[in-house]
RODO-2510 file (C-alpha; in nm, 4 decimals, decimal comma):
residues 87
     n   res          X          Y          Z
     1     m     8,0630     7,3493     6,9902
     2     g     7,9217     7,5918     6,7345
     3     e     8,2409     7,5639     6,5298
     4     v     8,2036     7,1859     6,5098
     5     i     7,8423     7,2123     6,3956
     6     g     7,9421     7,4792     6,1431
     7     l     8,2195     7,2536     6,0105
     8     i     7,9747     6,9638     5,9717
     9     v     7,7226     7,1830     5,7861
    10     f     7,9921     7,3401     5,5667
    11     g     8,1416     6,9945     5,5049
    12     a     7,8034     6,8607     5,3978
    13     i     7,7618     7,1487     5,1523
    14     v     8,1143     7,1017     5,0176
    15     g     8,0605     6,7259     4,9844
    16     v     7,7363     6,7696     4,7925
    17     l     7,8961     7,0283     4,5629
    18     a     8,1917     6,7959     4,5025
    19     r     7,9583     6,5115     4,4027
    20     l     7,7650     6,7516     4,1804
    21     f     8,0737     6,8765     3,9948
    22     k     8,2651     6,5473     3,9746
    23     p     8,1826     6,3700     3,6509
    24     g     8,0758     6,0078     3,6584
    25     e     7,8882     5,8023     3,9117
    26     q     7,9978     5,7945     4,2744
    27     k     7,8639     5,5012     4,4699
    28     i     7,9039     5,6354     4,8223
    29     g     7,6568     5,7082     5,0956
    30     v     7,5506     6,0319     5,2567
    31     l     7,7780     5,9849     5,5590
    32     w     8,0842     5,9379     5,3390
    33     t     7,9825     6,2398     5,1334
    34     i     7,9751     6,4508     5,4501
    35     l     8,3075     6,3100     5,5750
    36     v     8,4774     6,3751     5,2405
    37     g     8,3270     6,7254     5,2432
    38     i     8,4562     6,7905     5,5950
    39     a     8,8046     6,6781     5,4926
    40     g     8,7846     6,9010     5,1835
    41     a     8,6671     7,1927     5,3981
    42     l     8,9590     7,1474     5,6384
    43     i     9,2043     7,1375     5,3474
    44     g     9,0323     7,4467     5,2037
    45     y     9,0761     7,6348     5,5318
    46     l     9,4438     7,5358     5,5440
    47     v     9,5233     7,6298     5,1835
    48     a     9,3259     7,9552     5,2068
    49     g     9,5341     8,0435     5,5119
    50     w     9,8547     7,9730     5,3213
    51     l     9,7369     8,1929     5,0350
    52     g     9,6281     8,4712     5,2703
    53     v     9,2633     8,4659     5,1632
    54     d     9,1214     8,3101     5,4798
    55     n     8,9722     8,6331     5,6202
    56     t     8,7587     8,8231     5,3761
    57     s     8,4460     9,0289     5,4219
    58     g     8,1264     8,8535     5,3210
    59     i     8,1218     8,5031     5,1790
    60     d     8,4625     8,3439     5,1331
    61     w     8,4175     8,2342     4,7727
    62     i     8,7844     8,1550     4,7233
    63     r     8,7947     7,9314     5,0315
    64     l     8,4736     7,7613     4,9192
    65     a     8,6176     7,6961     4,5728
    66     i     8,9406     7,5577     4,7213
    67     s     8,7386     7,3365     4,9562
    68     v     8,5232     7,1992     4,6741
    69     v     8,8262     7,1257     4,4550
    70     a     8,9964     6,9480     4,7469
    71     a     8,6788     6,7480     4,8122
    72     i     8,6558     6,6509     4,4430
    73     v     9,0112     6,5163     4,4574
    74     l     8,9402     6,3311     4,7831
    75     l     8,6161     6,1946     4,6385
    76     g     8,8029     6,0594     4,3378
    77     v     9,0592     5,8928     4,5625
    78     f     8,7885     5,7495     4,7885
    79     v     8,5812     5,6114     4,4998
    80     s     8,8871     5,4527     4,3367
    81     v     9,0027     5,2935     4,6614
    82     a     8,6555     5,1817     4,7746
    83     g     8,5681     5,0550     4,4281
    84     r     8,8540     4,8045     4,4117
    85     k     8,7621     4,4416     4,4363
    86     k     8,8772     4,2693     4,7529
    87     s     9,0870     3,9556     4,7035
***
């Protein structure tokens, strides 16, 4: 249960950082920001594991950076898909 709460908190931080670093306006709500951040965090954990940098002492800056970059990409995809006009 603590891992789920930690993932939600980390995802929220990653989502906010992604919105901060992504240029342009993103018209999405707080819930979507958190969900995109969670997805970015999960991708960050996976990629950090592949690169062998998933277990470091102290703060995992590399994993955080990977997570934020993944969330920025996901945010761009989400905004482009959600911003399309429906027929």
